[in-house]
C-alpha positions as CSV (number, residue, x, y, z in Angstrom):
1,M,-14.4,-11.0,25.6
2,N,-18.5,-10.6,26.0
3,F,-20.4,-11.3,28.9
4,E,-22.4,-14.3,27.4
5,I,-18.6,-16.1,26.7
6,E,-17.7,-14.9,30.6
7,M,-20.7,-16.7,31.8
8,I,-19.8,-20.3,29.8
9,K,-16.9,-21.8,32.0
10,T,-17.7,-26.1,31.3
11,L,-19.0,-28.4,29.0
12,G,-22.5,-28.6,30.0
13,Q,-23.0,-24.5,29.5
14,L,-21.2,-25.1,26.4
15,K,-24.1,-27.6,25.1
16,K,-27.0,-25.6,26.3
17,T,-25.7,-23.0,23.8
18,G,-26.3,-25.2,21.3
19,Y,-22.6,-25.3,20.0
20,S,-21.8,-27.2,17.2
21,I,-18.5,-28.2,15.6
22,R,-17.2,-26.6,12.6
23,S,-13.8,-27.0,10.8
24,I,-11.3,-24.5,10.4
25,K,-11.9,-24.3,6.6
26,D,-15.5,-24.3,7.0
27,E,-15.3,-21.4,9.7
28,M,-13.3,-19.4,7.4
29,R,-15.2,-19.8,4.4
30,D,-18.6,-18.9,6.4
31,N,-17.1,-15.5,7.7
32,L,-15.7,-15.1,4.3
33,I,-18.7,-15.2,2.9
34,E,-20.4,-12.8,5.5
35,N,-17.4,-10.5,4.5
36,L,-18.1,-10.3,1.0
37,Q,-21.8,-9.8,1.2
38,Q,-20.7,-7.0,3.5
39,S,-18.2,-5.5,1.0
40,R,-15.9,-5.6,4.0
41,N,-11.7,-6.2,3.4
42,I,-10.1,-8.3,5.3
43,F,-6.7,-8.1,3.6
44,E,-6.3,-4.1,4.9
45,G,-3.3,-3.0,3.8
46,I,-2.3,-4.9,0.8
47,V,-2.1,-3.1,-2.2
48,G,-2.0,-4.0,-5.4
49,Y,-3.6,-7.7,-5.7
50,D,-7.5,-6.6,-6.0
51,E,-7.7,-7.9,-9.7
52,T,-5.1,-10.6,-9.1
53,V,-3.9,-12.3,-6.2
54,I,-6.8,-11.5,-3.5
55,P,-9.5,-12.9,-5.8
56,D,-7.6,-16.1,-6.1
57,I,-7.2,-16.1,-2.1
58,Q,-10.9,-16.0,-1.6
59,T,-11.7,-18.4,-4.6
60,A,-9.2,-20.8,-2.5
61,I,-10.4,-20.4,0.9
62,L,-14.2,-20.5,-0.9
63,S,-13.3,-24.0,-1.8
64,R,-11.3,-25.1,1.6
65,H,-8.2,-25.3,0.2
66,N,-4.5,-25.9,1.8
67,I,-3.1,-22.6,0.1
68,I,0.8,-21.7,-1.3
69,L,1.5,-18.4,-2.3
70,L,4.8,-18.4,-4.6
71,G,6.2,-15.1,-5.2
72,L,9.9,-13.1,-4.9
73,R,10.7,-11.7,-1.7
74,G,9.0,-8.6,-0.7
75,Q,5.8,-9.6,-2.2
76,A,3.8,-9.8,0.9
77,K,3.3,-13.3,1.2
78,T,3.2,-13.2,5.0
79,K,1.9,-10.2,5.4
80,I,-1.0,-11.9,3.6
81,A,-0.7,-15.3,5.9
82,R,-1.3,-13.4,8.8
83,L,-4.2,-11.2,7.9
84,M,-6.1,-14.5,7.4
85,V,-6.9,-14.2,11.3
86,N,-9.7,-11.8,10.5
87,L,-11.5,-14.6,8.8
88,L,-11.8,-16.7,12.3
89,D,-14.7,-16.3,14.8
90,E,-13.6,-13.8,17.6
91,F,-13.3,-16.7,20.5
92,I,-13.5,-20.5,20.4
93,P,-14.0,-22.8,23.1
94,V,-10.6,-25.5,24.2
95,I,-10.9,-28.0,26.9
96,E,-9.1,-25.9,29.4
97,G,-5.3,-27.3,30.1
98,S,-5.2,-29.0,26.5
99,E,-1.9,-28.1,24.4
100,V,-3.5,-29.2,21.0
101,N,-6.8,-26.7,21.5
102,D,-9.1,-29.7,21.9
103,D,-12.4,-29.0,20.8
104,P,-15.3,-29.8,24.2
105,L,-17.3,-32.1,21.9
106,N,-14.4,-33.8,19.6
107,P,-11.4,-34.1,21.7
108,L,-8.4,-35.0,19.5
109,S,-5.7,-35.9,22.4
110,R,-5.7,-38.8,25.1
111,F,-5.9,-35.5,27.7
112,G,-8.9,-34.4,26.2
113,K,-10.8,-37.4,26.6
114,D,-9.9,-38.5,29.3
115,L,-10.6,-35.2,31.2
116,I,-14.2,-35.7,29.7
117,A,-14.8,-39.3,30.8
118,E,-13.8,-38.2,34.6
119,M,-15.7,-35.2,35.0
120,G,-18.5,-35.1,31.8
121,D,-20.3,-32.0,32.1
122,E,-18.4,-30.4,34.7
123,T,-15.0,-30.3,32.2
124,P,-13.5,-26.8,32.4
125,I,-13.5,-25.2,29.3
126,N,-11.1,-21.6,27.9
127,W,-12.1,-19.5,25.7
128,V,-9.2,-18.6,22.7
129,H,-9.3,-15.2,20.4
130,R,-8.6,-15.6,17.1
131,E,-4.9,-13.7,17.2
132,E,-3.7,-17.0,19.7
133,R,-5.0,-19.2,16.9
134,Y,-2.0,-18.6,14.3
135,A,1.6,-20.2,14.0
136,E,4.2,-19.7,12.0
137,K,7.1,-21.4,11.1
138,L,10.4,-20.4,9.2
139,A,11.5,-23.4,7.5
140,T,15.9,-24.1,7.4
141,P,17.5,-27.3,7.0
142,D,17.7,-27.7,10.6
143,V,14.3,-28.4,11.6
144,T,13.5,-32.0,12.5
145,I,10.2,-33.8,13.1
146,A,9.9,-33.2,16.3
147,D,9.8,-29.4,15.9
148,L,7.3,-29.9,13.7
149,I,5.1,-32.9,15.0
150,G,6.2,-33.9,18.1
151,D,8.5,-36.5,20.1
152,V,9.2,-38.5,23.3
153,D,9.6,-36.4,26.0
154,P,11.7,-38.8,28.8
155,I,10.8,-36.2,31.3
156,K,7.0,-36.3,31.0
157,A,7.8,-40.1,31.2
158,A,9.4,-40.2,34.2
159,S,6.9,-37.5,36.3
160,L,4.1,-39.1,35.3
161,K,5.5,-42.5,35.6
162,L,4.4,-43.8,32.3
163,P,6.3,-46.2,30.3
164,Y,7.5,-44.9,26.6
165,S,4.7,-47.2,25.2
166,D,2.1,-45.0,26.6
167,E,1.3,-42.2,24.1
168,R,1.2,-39.8,26.8
169,V,4.7,-39.1,27.2
170,I,4.9,-37.6,23.5
171,H,5.9,-33.8,23.8
172,F,3.5,-32.4,20.4
173,G,5.5,-30.2,17.8
174,I,4.0,-26.8,16.5
175,I,1.4,-28.6,13.9
176,P,-0.6,-30.3,16.4
177,R,-0.6,-27.1,18.5
178,S,-1.5,-25.3,15.7
179,H,-5.0,-27.8,15.9
180,R,-8.0,-25.6,15.0
181,S,-5.6,-22.8,14.0
182,I,-3.9,-21.5,10.5
183,F,-0.1,-22.7,10.7
184,V,2.2,-21.2,8.6
185,I,5.6,-22.5,6.6
186,N,7.7,-19.8,5.3
187,E,10.1,-20.5,2.7
188,L,8.8,-24.3,2.6
189,P,11.9,-25.3,-0.1
190,D,14.1,-24.9,2.4
191,L,13.1,-27.6,4.6
192,Q,14.5,-31.0,3.8
193,A,13.0,-33.9,1.7
194,R,12.5,-36.1,4.6
195,I,10.3,-33.4,6.5
196,Q,8.2,-32.6,3.6
197,V,7.3,-36.0,3.1
198,A,5.9,-36.4,6.9
199,L,4.2,-32.8,5.9
200,F,2.1,-35.1,3.0
201,N,1.5,-37.5,5.1
202,L,-0.1,-35.6,7.5
203,L,-2.0,-33.6,4.9
204,Q,-3.2,-36.9,3.2
205,E,-3.4,-39.9,5.7
206,K,-3.8,-37.6,9.4
207,D,-1.4,-40.1,10.7
208,V,2.4,-39.8,11.7
209,Q,5.1,-41.8,13.4
210,I,6.9,-40.7,16.4
211,R,9.8,-43.1,17.5
212,G,7.9,-46.4,16.4
213,F,4.2,-44.6,17.9
214,K,1.8,-44.6,14.8
215,L,-0.7,-41.9,15.6
216,R,-3.3,-41.0,14.2
217,L,-3.7,-37.6,14.1
218,P,-7.0,-35.6,12.2
219,L,-5.9,-32.3,12.8
220,D,-7.6,-29.7,11.7
221,V,-5.5,-26.9,10.5
222,Q,-5.5,-24.4,7.7
223,F,-1.9,-24.8,6.3
224,V,-0.5,-21.9,4.4
225,F,2.8,-22.1,2.7
226,T,5.1,-19.5,1.2
227,A,7.8,-20.4,-1.1
228,N,10.2,-18.4,-3.5
229,P,10.9,-19.4,-6.7
230,E,14.6,-18.8,-6.6
231,D,15.2,-21.5,-4.0
232,Y,13.5,-24.1,-6.0
233,T,17.5,-23.9,-7.9
234,N,19.2,-22.7,-5.5
235,R,18.7,-24.2,-2.1
236,G,16.1,-26.9,-2.3
237,S,12.6,-27.5,-4.1
238,I,9.2,-28.8,-3.1
239,V,9.1,-32.8,-3.0
240,T,6.2,-33.6,-5.8
241,P,3.9,-35.7,-3.5
242,L,4.0,-32.7,-1.1
243,K,3.5,-30.2,-4.1
244,D,0.2,-32.4,-5.3
245,R,-1.6,-32.3,-2.0
246,I,-1.6,-28.5,-1.7
247,D,-4.5,-27.5,-3.3
248,S,-3.9,-23.8,-4.6
249,Q,-1.3,-22.5,-5.6
250,I,-1.2,-18.7,-6.0
251,L,1.1,-16.5,-7.8
252,T,2.1,-13.2,-6.2
253,H,3.9,-10.4,-8.0
254,Y,5.5,-6.8,-7.5
255,P,3.7,-3.4,-7.9
256,R,2.7,-2.9,-11.5
257,T,2.3,1.1,-11.5
258,L,4.3,4.1,-9.4
259,D,1.2,4.7,-8.0
260,V,0.5,1.4,-6.3
261,S,4.6,1.2,-5.4
262,K,4.4,4.9,-3.8
263,V,0.9,4.0,-1.5
264,I,3.0,0.7,-0.4
265,T,6.3,2.9,0.3
266,H,3.9,5.6,2.0
267,Q,2.2,2.9,4.2
268,E,5.1,0.8,5.6
269,A,7.9,3.5,5.9
270,K,8.7,4.1,9.2
271,L,8.8,7.8,9.8
272,T,8.7,9.9,13.2
273,D,5.9,12.9,13.6
274,S,9.0,15.2,13.7
275,Q,10.5,13.7,10.5
276,R,6.7,13.7,8.8
277,S,6.3,17.7,9.9
278,A,9.7,19.0,8.8
279,I,10.7,17.2,5.9
280,K,8.8,17.8,2.7
281,S,8.5,15.8,-0.2
282,S,7.1,16.5,-4.0
283,E,5.6,13.8,-6.0
284,L,8.8,14.1,-8.2
285,V,10.6,12.6,-5.0
286,K,8.4,10.3,-4.3
287,N,8.5,8.9,-8.0
288,L,11.9,8.7,-8.8
289,V,12.1,6.3,-5.2
290,E,9.8,4.2,-7.1
291,Q,11.0,4.6,-10.4
292,I,14.8,3.3,-8.9
293,S,13.3,0.0,-8.0
294,F,11.6,-0.6,-11.4
295,E,14.8,0.1,-13.4
296,A,16.7,-2.5,-11.0
297,R,14.0,-4.9,-11.7
298,H,15.0,-4.8,-15.0
299,S,18.2,-4.0,-15.1
300,E,21.0,-6.2,-16.9
301,Y,23.4,-5.9,-13.5
302,V,20.6,-7.1,-11.1
303,D,19.9,-10.8,-11.1
304,A,16.0,-10.9,-11.7
305,K,15.5,-14.2,-10.5
306,S,16.3,-12.8,-7.0
307,G,13.9,-10.3,-7.5
308,V,14.2,-6.5,-5.8
309,S,11.9,-6.4,-2.9
310,A,9.3,-3.8,-1.8
311,R,11.5,-3.7,1.0
312,L,14.1,-1.3,-1.2
313,T,12.0,1.4,-2.1
314,I,10.9,1.4,1.8
315,S,14.3,1.8,3.6
316,A,15.3,4.2,0.6
317,Y,12.5,6.4,1.3
318,E,13.4,6.2,4.9
319,N,16.7,6.9,4.1
320,L,16.2,9.8,1.9
321,V,13.7,11.8,4.8
322,S,16.3,11.2,7.4
323,M,19.4,12.7,4.6
324,A,17.1,15.2,4.7
325,E,16.5,16.0,8.4
326,R,20.6,15.9,8.8
327,R,20.8,18.4,6.4
328,M,18.1,20.6,8.5
329,L,19.8,19.7,11.8
330,I,23.0,20.6,10.7
331,N,21.4,24.4,9.7
332,H,19.5,24.6,12.4
333,E,16.6,24.7,10.1
334,K,13.1,24.4,10.9
335,E,12.0,22.2,8.0
336,T,13.6,21.4,4.6
337,N,12.4,19.3,1.6
338,I,14.5,16.6,-0.1
339,R,16.4,17.2,-3.2
340,V,18.2,15.3,-5.6
341,S,21.1,15.4,-4.3
342,D,19.9,13.6,-1.2
343,F,19.8,10.8,-3.1
344,I,23.3,9.9,-2.3
345,G,21.8,8.6,1.1
346,V,19.4,6.0,-0.8
347,I,22.5,4.2,-1.8
348,P,23.4,2.1,1.3
349,A,19.4,0.7,1.0
350,I,20.2,-0.2,-2.5
351,T,23.3,-1.7,-2.4
352,G,21.8,-4.2,0.1
353,K,19.2,-5.8,-1.4
354,I,20.1,-6.3,-4.9
355,E,21.8,-9.0,-6.2
356,L,24.2,-8.4,-9.0
357,V,24.3,-10.9,-11.9
358,Y,28.0,-11.6,-11.3
359,E,29.4,-10.4,-7.9
360,G,32.9,-10.4,-9.0
361,E,32.5,-8.3,-12.1
362,Q,34.2,-4.8,-12.1
363,E,30.6,-2.8,-11.6
364,G,30.6,-2.9,-8.0
365,P,27.0,-2.5,-6.2
366,F,27.7,1.2,-5.4
367,K,28.2,2.1,-9.0
368,V,25.0,-0.2,-10.3
369,A,23.3,1.5,-7.8
370,Q,24.2,5.1,-9.1
371,I,23.3,3.7,-12.5
372,L,19.8,2.9,-11.4
373,I,19.5,6.5,-10.3
374,G,20.8,7.8,-13.2
375,K,18.3,5.7,-15.8
376,A,15.3,6.6,-13.2
377,I,15.9,10.7,-13.5
378,R,16.4,10.1,-17.2
379,V,13.3,8.4,-17.6
380,L,11.1,10.9,-15.4
381,F,13.0,13.4,-17.0
382,E,11.3,12.3,-20.3
383,S,8.2,12.4,-18.6
384,L,8.5,16.3,-17.5
385,F,10.6,17.9,-20.2
386,P,11.2,17.5,-24.0
387,S,13.8,14.7,-24.7
388,P,16.7,16.3,-25.8
389,D,17.7,13.1,-27.9
390,K,14.5,13.5,-29.7
391,I,15.5,17.9,-30.4
392,K,18.3,16.4,-31.8
393,K,16.5,14.2,-34.3
394,T,14.0,17.2,-35.5
395,Q,16.3,19.6,-35.5
396,E,13.7,21.7,-33.0
397,S,14.9,25.2,-31.0
398,N,17.0,23.5,-28.0
399,P,15.3,24.6,-24.9
400,Y,18.3,23.6,-22.7
401,Q,20.8,25.6,-25.1
402,K,21.3,28.6,-22.7
403,I,21.9,26.5,-20.0
404,I,24.4,24.3,-22.0
405,N,26.1,27.7,-23.5
406,W,27.0,29.1,-19.7
407,F,28.3,25.7,-18.3
408,S,30.5,25.8,-22.3
409,Q,32.2,28.6,-21.2
410,G,33.9,27.2,-18.3
411,N,31.4,27.5,-15.4
412,K,31.0,25.1,-12.7
413,V,28.3,24.5,-10.1
414,D,29.1,22.2,-6.7
415,V,25.3,21.4,-5.4
416,L,26.2,20.3,-2.4
417,S,23.7,17.9,0.3
418,T,24.7,19.8,3.3
419,I,24.2,23.3,2.3
420,S,21.2,25.5,3.8
421,N,17.8,25.9,1.8
422,S,18.8,29.8,1.1
423,D,22.3,28.6,-0.2
424,Y,20.8,25.9,-2.3
425,Q,18.7,28.5,-4.0
426,K,21.5,30.7,-4.5
427,V,23.6,28.1,-6.0
428,L,20.7,26.8,-8.6
429,F,19.4,30.6,-9.5
430,S,23.1,31.0,-10.7
431,V,22.6,29.1,-13.6
432,P,21.0,31.5,-16.4
433,G,18.4,30.1,-18.3
434,L,17.7,26.8,-15.6
435,A,14.6,28.9,-13.7
436,D,13.3,29.8,-17.8
437,V,13.1,26.6,-18.7
438,I,11.1,25.5,-15.4
439,E,8.6,28.5,-16.1
440,R,7.9,27.1,-19.6
441,Y,6.8,23.8,-19.0
442,H,5.9,23.7,-15.0
443,K,4.3,27.5,-14.5
444,D,1.9,26.1,-11.7
445,L,4.9,24.8,-9.1
446,N,5.2,26.7,-6.1
447,A,8.8,28.2,-5.0
448,D,10.4,24.9,-3.1
449,E,9.0,22.6,-6.1
450,K,10.5,24.9,-8.4
451,L,13.9,24.7,-6.8
452,L,13.8,21.0,-6.9
453,F,12.8,21.2,-10.4
454,M,16.1,22.8,-11.1
455,E,18.3,20.5,-9.7
456,F,16.4,18.0,-11.3
457,M,17.2,19.6,-14.9
458,L,21.0,19.3,-14.0
459,H,20.5,16.0,-13.3
460,G,18.7,14.9,-16.5
461,L,20.9,17.2,-18.7
462,A,24.0,15.3,-17.2
463,E,22.3,11.6,-18.1
464,Y,21.6,12.7,-21.3
465,S,25.1,13.5,-21.9
466,L,24.5,17.7,-22.1
467,L,27.0,18.6,-19.2
468,S,29.5,16.5,-17.3
469,K,28.9,15.4,-13.3
470,H,30.9,14.1,-11.1
471,H,30.9,13.4,-7.2
472,V,32.6,16.2,-5.0
473,E,32.8,16.2,-1.2
474,F,29.7,16.0,0.2
475,G,27.5,16.6,-3.2
476,T,27.7,17.0,-7.2
477,Q,29.5,18.8,-9.6
478,F,28.0,20.2,-12.8
479,S,30.1,21.3,-15.2
480,D,30.7,21.4,-19.8
481,M,31.1,18.2,-20.9
482,L,33.7,18.7,-23.1
483,S,35.9,20.7,-21.5
484,S,35.8,18.1,-18.3
485,M,36.9,15.4,-20.9
486,F,40.2,17.3,-21.2
487,T,40.7,18.4,-17.4
488,F,39.7,15.8,-15.2
489,T,42.8,14.6,-13.1
490,D,44.3,12.1,-11.9
491,E,42.6,13.5,-8.5
492,D,39.6,13.3,-9.6
493,E,40.0,9.9,-11.0
494,D,41.3,9.1,-7.3
495,D,37.8,10.9,-6.0
496,D,35.3,9.0,-7.7
497,E,36.9,5.4,-7.3
498,Q,35.9,6.1,-3.5
499,Y,32.5,6.0,-4.8
500,I,32.5,3.0,-6.8
């Protein structure tokens, strides 16, 4: 709090400053205009919405609208609402002791009016910081009118020796306490219809009824609602009169490119300093993590209406780093690089964040997660190397033939997620022709990236059915596709079933 504000402690002192009344919507509009003119970004950390969602929000604020953000889970709706606090003045004056942030020049409550009538210019005031002018409520079926608007408080009536007919016995709910503030209701369709009716009456008529009291409450609140389209069919809906009174409906969306998705993941991932310094992650690994979520959003197994949250890639990346860190600690190494074999560690992050189309279907969440990782590998493989499918059609010389021939001679390779850096290198260089293909198409890679690309190629060739891969303890075994069809034993099948 600056020095001038600290010196203003009474209503009389406030009047001398020339302070004038301004609604919160005008306040946010004025501050937004100033920010736009000075090219300041108040939505710091919101990525991928610069040309879509943010302009719509700015337009709504300039129009002084109440807002609903409509989108699937994990689309930063709540984060956007919380950042709107940056459009408020740093401090505003309130009558000291007021439950509802009474403006000293325009009190709302009976308490504020009576105090000014009694003390006049000596009425004490406090200064409230912008961070205290934000309130949030998660809509659940058990939310009541008392929670949001208020109820008669018998204890207050007894302590003040007042009859229930006196409005001073009312205990205000969270919305009146958010007077001159931003109030957010998350998951609005989950709110009971009768509560939504009370809300739109408050928005439109500015009055409410509490236990027979008909109160006129000209609240000054910036309402922001969030909703998930899935909720309209699964759990509830927004009643039409309320929806009609929410001025701007703004649609959010998932990242539309890998680059945007990567920025979000690395901005939000919670890594320790030791993880950041000791665990190295290449662009290939980062792209692969993001591609998994893109594949999930278009997968026939995943319910598109439920959505695939951006938290999937954030949690997956955190698990990926921790998987590499675990291996580093086991092998007593000082640093390591994330490998494709570490992606077995992202499966718990995937299975908890996708809703299957049919929960009881044979393809369980673990198997679906494996399918998504495989599809992501295949998509990225085509962007880095010639597609084996296209080579077959054009009858070009196959750059992978030497690798395939070596495996067809009965050779196998186990790439374990727990092996040391030196053993990892030995395993990959034991496959003839693998390093040559990487050198042919990607000459500028450093030694660590070359190893990663070599392992990635094995996984990619397996996705095109040129090699066979199946899970062994702590890793993956690569072998010849044809011979594996005849040597696959019941014991191997049992091993695979534990992963499905």
